[in-house]
C-alpha positions as CSV (number, residue, x, y, z in Angstrom):
1,M,-32.9,4.0,-20.1
2,K,-30.5,2.8,-17.3
3,N,-27.6,4.8,-18.7
4,R,-29.8,7.9,-18.9
5,S,-30.9,7.4,-15.3
6,I,-27.3,7.1,-14.1
7,T,-26.4,10.2,-16.1
8,I,-29.2,12.2,-14.5
9,R,-28.3,11.0,-11.0
10,T,-24.6,11.9,-11.6
11,G,-25.6,15.3,-12.9
12,L,-27.8,16.0,-9.9
13,L,-25.1,14.9,-7.6
14,A,-22.6,17.2,-9.3
15,A,-25.0,20.1,-9.0
16,A,-25.5,19.4,-5.3
17,I,-21.7,19.3,-4.8
18,A,-21.4,22.7,-6.4
19,L,-24.1,24.1,-4.3
20,L,-22.7,22.7,-1.0
21,V,-19.2,23.9,-1.8
22,G,-20.6,27.3,-2.6
23,C,-22.5,27.4,0.7
24,S,-19.4,26.5,2.7
25,S,-18.0,30.0,2.4
26,S,-19.2,33.3,3.8
27,P,-19.1,36.6,2.0
28,K,-16.0,37.6,4.0
29,A,-14.1,34.4,3.4
30,T,-10.7,34.4,1.8
31,S,-10.0,32.0,-1.0
32,V,-6.7,30.1,-0.6
33,Q,-5.0,27.1,-2.2
34,L,-3.9,24.0,-0.3
35,P,-0.4,23.2,-1.5
36,D,0.8,19.9,-2.9
37,P,3.0,18.1,-0.3
38,Q,5.8,18.0,-2.8
39,N,6.0,21.8,-2.5
40,V,6.0,21.9,1.3
41,P,9.1,21.3,3.5
42,K,8.7,17.9,5.1
43,E,9.2,19.4,8.6
44,K,5.9,21.3,7.9
45,W,4.0,18.1,7.1
46,S,1.5,16.7,9.5
47,D,2.2,13.4,11.2
48,A,-0.7,12.0,9.2
49,M,1.0,13.0,5.9
50,H,4.2,11.3,6.9
51,V,2.3,8.1,7.6
52,L,0.3,8.2,4.3
53,T,3.4,8.9,2.3
54,A,5.1,5.9,3.9
55,M,2.1,3.9,2.7
56,N,3.1,5.1,-0.8
57,I,-0.3,6.8,-1.2
58,S,-0.5,10.3,-2.7
59,G,-3.4,12.7,-3.5
60,Q,-3.9,14.0,0.0
61,R,-3.3,17.6,1.2
62,D,-2.5,19.1,4.5
63,V,-4.3,22.2,5.8
64,P,-1.5,24.6,6.7
65,L,-1.5,25.3,10.4
66,E,-1.6,29.0,10.0
67,L,-4.8,28.6,7.8
68,A,-6.4,26.1,10.2
69,T,-6.0,28.4,13.2
70,S,-7.2,31.5,11.4
71,G,-10.7,32.8,10.5
72,P,-13.2,31.4,8.0
73,T,-11.6,30.4,4.7
74,T,-12.6,28.8,1.5
75,A,-10.1,26.2,0.3
76,T,-9.6,25.9,-3.4
77,P,-7.5,23.5,-5.5
78,G,-3.8,24.2,-5.8
79,T,-2.0,24.4,-9.1
80,G,-0.4,21.5,-10.9
81,G,-3.4,19.4,-11.7
82,S,-5.1,19.1,-8.3
83,S,-8.9,19.1,-8.2
84,V,-11.8,19.9,-5.9
85,G,-11.7,16.2,-5.0
86,D,-8.1,16.5,-3.9
87,V,-8.8,19.5,-1.7
88,A,-11.9,17.8,-0.3
89,I,-10.0,14.8,0.8
90,A,-7.7,17.0,2.8
91,A,-10.1,19.5,4.1
92,G,-13.0,17.3,5.0
93,G,-15.4,19.3,7.3
94,Y,-14.4,19.1,11.0
95,A,-17.3,18.0,13.1
96,S,-15.0,18.1,16.2
97,P,-12.0,20.2,15.2
98,P,-8.5,18.9,16.2
99,S,-6.8,20.7,19.1
100,G,-5.7,24.2,18.1
101,V,-8.1,24.5,15.1
102,S,-10.8,27.1,15.6
103,S,-14.5,26.2,15.0
104,N,-14.8,29.1,12.5
105,A,-11.8,27.9,10.5
106,A,-13.1,24.3,10.6
107,L,-16.4,25.4,9.3
108,G,-14.8,27.5,6.6
109,L,-12.7,24.5,5.5
110,G,-15.7,22.2,5.6
111,I,-15.7,21.3,1.9
112,G,-15.9,17.7,2.8
113,L,-15.2,14.6,0.6
114,F,-17.3,14.4,-2.6
115,L,-16.8,11.4,-4.8
116,L,-18.8,10.4,-7.8
117,G,-17.7,6.8,-7.4
118,G,-15.7,4.5,-9.7
119,S,-12.3,5.9,-8.6
120,S,-9.4,3.6,-8.4
121,D,-7.3,6.0,-6.3
122,P,-6.1,4.5,-3.0
123,A,-6.3,7.9,-1.3
124,R,-10.1,7.7,-1.7
125,T,-10.8,4.6,0.3
126,Y,-10.1,3.1,3.7
127,Q,-6.6,1.6,4.2
128,T,-4.9,-0.4,6.9
129,A,-1.1,-1.0,6.7
130,A,1.4,-2.6,9.0
131,W,5.2,-2.3,9.4
132,V,6.2,-5.6,11.0
133,P,9.3,-5.5,13.1
134,S,12.0,-7.8,11.8
135,T,12.4,-9.1,15.4
136,L,8.9,-10.7,15.0
137,A,9.3,-12.2,11.5
138,S,12.2,-13.4,9.4
139,S,10.7,-13.2,5.9
140,P,8.0,-11.4,4.0
141,E,5.8,-14.5,4.2
142,E,6.1,-14.7,8.0
143,A,5.4,-11.0,8.3
144,S,2.3,-11.3,6.1
145,A,1.0,-14.3,8.1
146,L,1.5,-12.4,11.4
147,V,-0.4,-9.3,10.1
148,L,-3.4,-11.5,9.0
149,K,-3.4,-13.3,12.4
150,L,-3.3,-10.1,14.4
151,V,-6.1,-8.5,12.3
152,E,-8.4,-11.5,12.7
153,E,-7.7,-11.5,16.5
154,A,-8.3,-7.8,16.8
155,R,-11.7,-8.1,15.0
156,V,-12.9,-10.7,17.5
157,K,-11.8,-8.5,20.4
158,A,-13.3,-5.3,18.9
159,F,-16.6,-6.9,17.8
160,P,-17.1,-10.0,19.9
161,S,-20.8,-10.5,19.2
162,E,-21.5,-9.4,15.6
163,R,-19.1,-8.9,12.6
164,S,-18.8,-9.5,8.9
165,K,-18.3,-13.1,7.9
166,L,-15.9,-12.1,5.1
167,S,-12.3,-12.7,5.8
168,P,-9.6,-10.1,5.4
169,R,-6.6,-10.6,3.1
170,V,-3.1,-9.1,3.1
171,G,-1.0,-8.0,0.2
172,Q,1.7,-5.8,-1.4
173,Y,-0.5,-2.9,-2.5
174,P,-3.3,-0.8,-1.0
175,S,-7.0,-1.2,-1.7
176,N,-8.0,0.4,-5.1
177,H,-4.4,0.1,-6.4
178,G,-4.2,-1.2,-9.9
179,K,-1.8,-3.9,-8.8
180,A,-3.6,-5.0,-5.7
181,Y,-4.7,-8.1,-7.5
182,G,-2.5,-9.4,-10.3
183,S,-5.3,-10.5,-12.6
184,P,-9.1,-10.6,-12.9
185,A,-8.9,-14.3,-11.9
186,A,-6.9,-13.3,-8.7
187,L,-9.6,-10.7,-7.9
188,L,-12.4,-13.3,-8.3
189,K,-10.5,-15.6,-6.0
190,E,-9.8,-12.8,-3.6
191,T,-6.0,-13.5,-3.8
192,P,-4.1,-10.2,-3.6
193,T,-0.6,-9.7,-4.9
194,P,1.5,-11.1,-2.1
195,F,4.0,-9.0,-0.1
196,T,7.5,-10.1,-1.2
197,E,9.8,-7.2,-0.2
198,A,12.8,-7.6,2.1
199,A,13.1,-5.8,5.4
200,I,13.7,-2.0,5.2
201,P,14.7,0.7,7.6
202,A,11.7,1.6,9.8
203,P,9.9,4.9,9.1
204,S,10.4,7.6,11.7
205,F,7.0,6.9,13.3
206,I,7.8,3.2,14.0
207,T,9.8,2.8,17.1
208,A,9.4,-1.0,17.7
209,A,12.4,-1.9,15.6
210,N,15.1,-0.6,13.3
211,Q,14.1,-2.9,10.4
212,V,10.6,-3.7,9.3
213,Y,8.6,-5.6,6.7
214,G,6.2,-3.2,5.2
215,P,3.9,-1.6,4.4
216,I,1.8,-4.7,4.3
217,F,-1.8,-3.8,3.5
218,V,-5.0,-5.4,4.8
219,L,-7.5,-5.8,2.0
220,N,-11.2,-6.7,2.2
221,G,-11.5,-4.7,5.4
222,Q,-15.1,-4.8,6.7
223,Y,-15.2,-1.7,8.9
224,T,-18.5,-0.4,7.5
225,I,-20.2,-3.8,8.0
226,D,-18.7,-4.4,11.3
227,G,-19.7,-0.9,12.4
228,M,-23.3,-1.4,11.3
229,K,-23.6,-4.6,13.2
230,N,-22.4,-2.9,16.3
231,D,-24.2,0.5,16.0
232,M,-21.0,2.3,15.0
233,T,-20.0,4.5,12.1
234,T,-17.1,3.3,9.9
235,V,-14.6,5.6,11.6
236,E,-15.8,4.5,15.0
237,A,-15.3,0.9,14.0
238,M,-11.8,1.6,12.7
239,T,-10.9,3.4,15.8
240,Q,-12.3,0.6,18.0
241,M,-10.4,-2.1,16.1
242,S,-7.1,-0.1,16.2
243,K,-7.1,-0.3,19.9
244,F,-6.5,-4.0,19.7
245,L,-3.7,-3.8,17.1
246,P,0.0,-3.2,17.8
247,D,1.3,0.3,17.5
248,W,3.0,-0.5,14.2
249,F,-0.5,-0.8,12.5
250,Y,-1.9,2.4,11.0
251,M,-5.3,3.1,9.4
252,Y,-6.3,5.8,6.9
253,H,-9.8,7.2,6.6
254,P,-10.3,9.4,3.6
255,G,-13.0,11.6,5.1
256,Q,-16.7,11.9,4.4
257,K,-19.0,14.9,3.9
258,L,-22.4,14.4,5.6
259,R,-25.4,16.7,6.3
260,K,-24.3,16.7,10.0
261,N,-21.0,15.8,11.7
262,S,-18.9,15.4,8.6
263,V,-15.9,13.1,9.0
264,P,-12.4,14.7,8.5
265,A,-9.7,12.7,6.8
266,R,-7.3,11.1,9.3
267,I,-4.8,8.5,10.2
268,I,-5.8,6.2,13.1
269,N,-3.4,4.5,15.5
270,K,-4.1,2.8,18.8
271,G,-7.5,4.6,19.1
272,Q,-6.1,8.1,18.4
273,S,-6.7,10.2,15.3
274,L,-4.0,12.1,13.5
275,Y,-5.4,14.9,11.3
276,F,-4.0,16.4,8.1
277,V,-3.2,19.7,9.6
278,G,0.4,20.9,9.0
279,K,2.9,22.0,11.5
């Protein structure tokens, strides 16, 4: 009976998704495909795509600039195995369109993020990553300890009165990655796979140092709970906390489709949002 109930709920959700996607287009809308980043010159990538790629996370799509600034359009999956979910992650409906994106285009691209749950894809959940300057740490262990310390301090500053009692963890892999925890026992003990990599050349968006340790991921983030305790949405809580972190911390929000004010996928850094709109 329980399995049947789950099946029915999943079927109804799938039907609702199909209906909402169908309603997102107008009779005059043009159907297009959002390209795989691997088929787009990197100079055309959004800044958000560069950051997400440096996190070693794939599955996201940029909305091409010429598409985002044009009239109403219905985005459809690209070739090569992408899915409606892939497009939704990239195109998540703009409640407040980024600068240069027309309201009509934003509405046309408002497919949103529809997930049936159970996915282990890192692109489908919140992420926080840090690239620690080698001038601030001399080993992976020191870098990891510094990330954890700064995250805990930032949470206290961002949410001084009420916040989750669960403690964050740091590790080598992002949340929802198959190797984030080395074993079921490690998962039960909340012991992520430790970051052990040597310092590497800094990504182009990191200017604090030439060599960095990273990306080091923050796991067990409590943005939704912290937000609820402070009358904020998850993305508002992430944005608030990012203000108190160094500029070599970057957050990723996968986007969310809501009845009103859908949340577009974005990268967050120092209180600012970088959207997946190409150049």
